[in-house]
N, C-alpha and C positions, 0 to 999 in steps of 0.2 A: 115474821114479816114486819111486825110492829104496827103502829097506827099509820093510816094513810091520809094524805091531804084530801080535802073534800073534792077537788077537781078530778083526782084520779079515782077516788072511791066511786064516783058517779059512773065510771066506765068499766071498773074492774073490781069484782069481789071474788077473791080466790076460793076455789073449792078446797076441801081438806087436804088433798094430795098436793095441790099447788102451794098451799100454805106451808106444808112440810118442806117443800123445795125452797121456799123463800127463807124459812127459819134455819135452814142448815148452815153450820159454820165451817163447812169443809172448804178448802181452798179451791178445789175443782169439783163441780157438781155436774151430774148427768140426770136429766129428767125425761121420763117417758118410757119408751119401749114399744108399746102398742099404738095404734092410731086412735085419735079422738079424745085424749085426756086434757087437751088445752095446753100443749107444750109450747107452741109459738107465742101464745099470749102471755104465758107465765114468764118466758124469757124476755119479752118486750117490757113487761111490767117491772122486772128486776132491774134492767138497765136504766129505765127512766127514773125509778125511785131512788137508785143510788146517785144518779146525777142531781136530782132535786135535793137529796139529803145532805150532800157535800158540795158546798159552794165552790165554784171554780174548777170542778173536776171534769174529766172527760170519760165517756163510756162509748163502747163500740159494739155494734150488732152486725153479724155477717151471714150471708148465704153464698153458695158457690157461684151462682150466676145472677145477673141483673134481673132477668125475667122472674126468677124465683124470688128475689128480693121484693120486686114490685107486687107479686101476687100474695105475699105472706106478711112479712114484717111491716112494710110500708102501707099495705092495704089496711092492716089492723090499726096502725097509727092514725091514718087519715080518717078512718071511720069512727074510732072510739074516743079520741082525745079532743076535747073542746079547744077552740082557738085561743081562748083567754088563759089556757093553762101554761103557755110558753111564750117567749118573747118573739121568736121568729123561726122560720124554717127556710133554709137555702136549698132550693130545688136543684141547682147545678151541682152543689157539693153534697147533697143529701145529708145535711147537718142540721140538727134541731138544737136551738139555743134556748135555755131556760131563763127564767127571770133572775136567778141567782148567778148567772154567768157560766154555769155548767153547760156541757154539750153532750148530745147523743148523736153519734155518727152512724149512718147506715152504709155498709159497704159490701163488696163481693170480691171473690178471688177465683175467677174462671180458670186462669192458668196457674201452674204450680208456683211460679215466682211472683205472683201478684201480691203475696203477703209482704213482700219487701217494700211496698209503697207505705207501709206503716213503720218502717225503720226510723228510729228517732222519736217516735210518738210515745206517749205514756197514757195508759188507760186504767182507771180505777177498776172498771169492770169490762170484761169482754164476753159477749154471748154469741154462740155459734148455733144457728138453726140448721137442722139436719146435719149433725156433726159427721156422720159416716160418709158424707159426700166429700169430706176433706181428707188429706193425707196426714200421717203422723208428723212428717217434716213441717207441714204448715202449722199444725197445732203447736209443736215444740217451739217454732219461731215466735208464734204469737204469745206464748207464755213469757217470753223475754220483754214483751211490750206491756205486760200486766204489772204495773208498778205505780206507786204514789210517791212523789218527791218529798213530801212532808207527812207528818202524822196527821191522819184524817179523822175528823170528828163530825158528827151530824149537826146540822143547825136547824133541823126541822122539829117536829113534835118530840123526837127522841134526842133533843139537843145535848151535846156533850158525850154521847155514846161513841166509842171508838170503832171505826170500821177499818177494813183491811182490803188490799187488792185481791180479787178473786175472779174466776172464770167459770162459765157454765156452758153446757151443750144440751140441746134437745134433739132427739132423733128416734127413728125406728131402726130395727136391725136391717142389715143389708148394705149394699153398695161397696165402693172401693175401700172405705175406711172401717168396714165391719170388724176385721180381725183385730186391729189395734185398739179400737174403742172397747170391744168386748174384753180384751186383755186388761186394760187399765181399770175399768169400772166393774165388770161382771166377774172376771176370773181373779182380779186383784194381783196381777203379775206384770212385770215389765214386758212389753211386746217385742217382737222381732224388729230390729232396727233402732231400738232404744239404746243409744250409744253408751250410756253410763247406767246400766241396770242396777248397780249397787246404790244409786241415788234415788231409786224409786221408793216412795213412801206411801204405802197403801192407805194410811190414815188420812192422807190429804184428799182422797177420792171417795165421793159418796154417790151412790146410784139411788135415786128416788124413783122406784118402779111404779108406773101408772098404766092403767088400762081404760078402755072405753067406759067401763062401769064406774070409774072415778069421776066422770063428767056427767052431772045431772042432766045436761042438755041432750046427750046422746045415749045415756044409760038405758032408756026405754024406747029408743028409736029402732023399731023392729026392722024397718026397711034398710037402714044403714047397716045394721048388724047382718042382715041377710046378704047385702052386697059384699061385705067383707068375707062372709062364710062361703061365698061362691067363687072366691079367688082360687087360683091354682094352689096346691098344697103348701108350698114353701111361703108364698106371699100371704096366704091365710094364716099360717102359724106365726109369721112375723108381725102382720098388721093387727090381727084380731087377738092373738095371744101374747104378743111381745116376746116371741121365742128367739133367743139369741143363738140357738144351736143350728139355725139354718141361714143360708145366704142366697137369695134369689139372684141368679145370673153369674155367680162366682164360677169361673172356669175351672180352676184347680181346687175344687171343693174338698178334695181328699188330702191336700197338703197339710202336713203337721210338723211343727218345730219339735225336734226330738226324734221323731220317726225318720224324717228325711234329712235331718241335719245332725252334725256331730262336730266335736272339736277337731281341728285340723290334725292334731297329733294322733287321734284315733283312726284317721283315714290315711295313714302313711302308705306310700306306694313303693313297690319293689323297684330297684334301680333299673331292671330290664322292662318294667311295665311301659306300654305305649303311652305317650303324652302328646297332647295337641292343644292348640289355642284357637279360640274363636273371638271375632271382633265385630262389633256394630259401630261403624264409623259415624262420627258427628263432630260438629264444631260448636255451634251455639247450643245444640243439644249435646249431651255428653257422649264421648266415645266410651263404650263399655267393652272390657276385655276380660276373658275368662280362660283359665288354665284347667285342662281336664286330664284325667288319667284313667287307666283301666285297672281295676282291682279284681283279683281272683282268689283272695284269701279271706275266709270268714273270720280268721283270728284278728284281722286288722279292722273289723267293724265293731260298733258298740255292742255291749253285752245284750242290751234289749233287742237289738236287731238279730244277733246271733241266735238267741233263743227262739225268735220268731222264725228263723230259717229252719231250725230243726223241726218245728211244727209243720212248716210248709213241706219239708222234705218227706216226712212220714205220710202226709196227706196227698203227696204228688201234685201239689198246687203250684209250686214255684219252679218254672222251667229254667231258672238261672242257676240251679244248684246241681252239684255233683254228688255222688254217693258218699264221698268223704266229708260232706258238709261245706265244701268250698263254694264260692259264689262268683259269678261274673257281675261286676257293677261298674258303672261310670261314676267317677268321683270328680266333682268340680271343686278344686282346692284353693284357688287364688282368684282375687278380684281386683280390677283396677278400673275406676270410673272417674272421668274428669272431662270437662269441656274446655273449649278454646285452646286446644293443642293442635299445632300443624301436623301433617302426616309425618314429617321427619322427627318432630318432638315426641309424637306418640310412639314411633318406632324405637326411639332411644329409651323411652320409659319401659317399653315391653322388654327390650334386651336387658336392661338393668335388673328387672325383677325376675327374669328367667335364669340369668347367670349361666351355670354350666349344665342345666338340664337339657337332655336330648329331646328335641321337639320334632315329631314326625311331620306335622303339617300345620299350616295356619290358614284358617277359614275366615274370609272377610266379606262383609255385606256387599252384595252384587252392585249396588249403586256406586260404590267407590271405584269401580273399574271404568265407569262412564264419566263421572263428574271430574272436571279439571279445575285446579286452582292455579295452574301455570301451564307450561308446555307439556308436562307429564301428568298423568292421571294420579289421583290420590293413591291408588293401589301401587303404581310404579314408584312414587316417592317413598311410600312406606316400605315397599319391598327393597329398595336400595339400601335403606338403613338396616333393615333386618338381615339382609344378605351380608353386609359388612360386619355384622356381629355374629356370623356363623349360624343364622337361623334361616329357615326356608322362606322363599318369597310367598306371599299370600296367594291363595286360589279363591275363586268366587264360591261363596257358600250357596247351598240350595235354599231358594226363597219360596218354597211351597209352604205358605203360612198355615193353612188348615192341616196339611199332613204333618207339619212340624209340631204344631200344638197337640195334635192327637198322639203323636209319638211321645212327647213329654209327659202327657197324662198317663199313658200306658207304662212308661218307665217308673213313674211315681207309684202307680197302682201295684206294680210287681216289686217294689223296693229295689229297683235296678238302677236308681240314680240317687246318690248321696251328695249333699252340699256341705262344705265346711262352714263353720260359724264365722270364719274370716271373710265370708261373702255376704255382708249384711244387706247390701242394696238388692241383691237377687232374692234373698230370703224375705225381705220386706215387699218386694214387687209381686211375687207369685200369688199371694192371697188376694191382692188387689185387682187382679185381672178379671174382667167380666166379659160375658159373651156379647158379641155385636148383635144388636137387635135385627139388623138387616141380613146378616149371615151368621146364623147361630152357631155354626161350626167354627167360626173365626173368633179371635179375641178383639175386642174394641180397642182401637188406637187411643192411647191416653198419654198425658205427660208423665215421664218417668218410666216408660216401658222399655227403655233401651237395654236394661239388664236382661230382661226376658228374651228380647230379640237376639242378643249376643249369645246367650246360653243355647237358644234353639239352633243357631248356626253350628254349634259344636256338638249337639246331641245327635243330630241326624247321622253324621259319619261316625259318631262315637259307638254306635251299636256294632259297627264292624271292628273297631279297635278292641272293644271290650269282649267281643264274641257273645253278645247277648242274642239268644236264639229268636228266630222269627216267630216261633210259637209263643214266646213270652211277650214280645212287643210287635206283633204283626202290624204292618203298615209301612209307609214310606221310610226308606233308609234302613229297614230291618236287615241286618247283615247275616253273615254266616252263622250257623248254629254253633254253640259251644261244643267242646269235646264231650262225647257221651261216655260216661264211666260205667263199668260193669260189663255185662255180656252182650251189649248191643253193638251196632256197627260203629266202628271207630271213626271219629271226626276230629280234624285238627284245624287250628286257626293260626294265622301269622301273628307275631308279636309276643307270644309266650314261648319260652324255650321248649323245644320238642321233648327233651328228656323229662322236663317237669310234667308235660301233658301225659307222657307215656306212664310215668310212675303213678299218676292219679287214676289211670284207667286199668291198672292191674290190681285186682282184688284177691287173687288166689294167694294162699299162704304157703303151699308146697313149692319148694325151690325149683323143681323140674317144671311144674306148671307155669311158674313165673317166667322162667327162661323162654319157654315156648311162646307165651303171650308177648314177651318183650320182642322176640324176633318178628312175630306177625305184625306188631304195632309199628316197629321200625320200617318194615316194608310198606305198610299202609301210609305212613307219614311221608316217605319218599314219593309214593305215587301221587299223593294229594298236594304236597308242597315242593316237590323237586328234590334234588340231591341234598342230603343233610349229613353233617358230621356229628356222630354220636359218641358219647363217652364210652369208656371201656366197660363192658359188662362184667358184673361179678359172677364168679363160678359158684 
């Protein structure tokens, strides 16, 4: 941290762990983990000192909301910094001007797009308090504002020492940004949604881990420690121990990149596989569109998932599997997310991306059937364009939020839903969803949840198309059970060629037995599905 000017030394003397944070030369630093080690104060001190060391520079400090800014960073500034330490403070703009002409600006980004108010600005240092309250997109945009137009040198006690633009965050585990913060600093990997993962450089990121014991003020505070120890298990592990393996309030806490995602090429669908589309309509908020298909072949799934299926098969745990190792899965394989598209423009964009694929049904958010932008509803305008391009007109999706979220969770739990890596917005969105404090079974509405809503609209009918059994994903929308292979009662589902289903259900090796089973299964298929045309049986 170097020597400090007298006016700041009077209010701030860093603890050893805080000093480690200040002395780090990493471009992007993260400080804290547990509650109580002096994270906010260290962040404030870093921004102020860099502003005072480099004449004419600008620094920025952020919280997610203004009340949070008032109760933390601004409260520390007003309480601990003497009036003669700076030139003036603009209450309206929340900007502190130092004697050397540098500034420290206090800001907040309540909405996702609030970061764009800093477009065109240049900040030598950007500090974000409670970083996990922010999204990856907000962080990535702010990194573009972290620059210095000229070579910067200190003019303070360390005069002539070269400094460089850098950023830092202070936070506890948890909240909507937990997954991406953990990936960048704890796991040292590019997170989901990091558009150019090959550009991620782990050496630029340093995590200075600190706990309550690192702060002499609280280290021996028995009452405060007792308060933290009495928290619910996940909060206790996060706040008292700084445990990044937990996330309080995360809805899809079982979602894993790699387990539930794969390259689009590994999730190829058969030409006859049912396909359908789901849409969450928006204009200022983005419209989100997803293409889904039903997969019934373990050979089309990643090797790691196939091996997991065999384990599940022998244990009898996975109701999605047949005796031959095949599986029923919903595959979400294409994504389109964009705002400010008219219904007709959106319809054309969907048609262009669908091309010659045979789409069974298109499910659209129910509000699009009532809202009107002209004489026709949004659904009608969209449907006209889709129909002109040989696609089905949209039908209203089921908007049972709680039932839909629970179904999504169960599909993920049973590995019955796979997402292509070509759907980055959905992959980024799912780990960020947290429970609504007032309705714990529901997901809290948040900026950027359009992708999850659109996917939910497609998964509810998807269990019928994919033939995922009710025993595997019980709950709303659970469709017909998949064909039962072996000696059990035969069951058939629409969408899969009946000949294919029959061959899967015949396990006998003797030709006579196979012929008998074939005749019985053909008769059962006709009874369940109506008249069928079967291929010529082999003698």
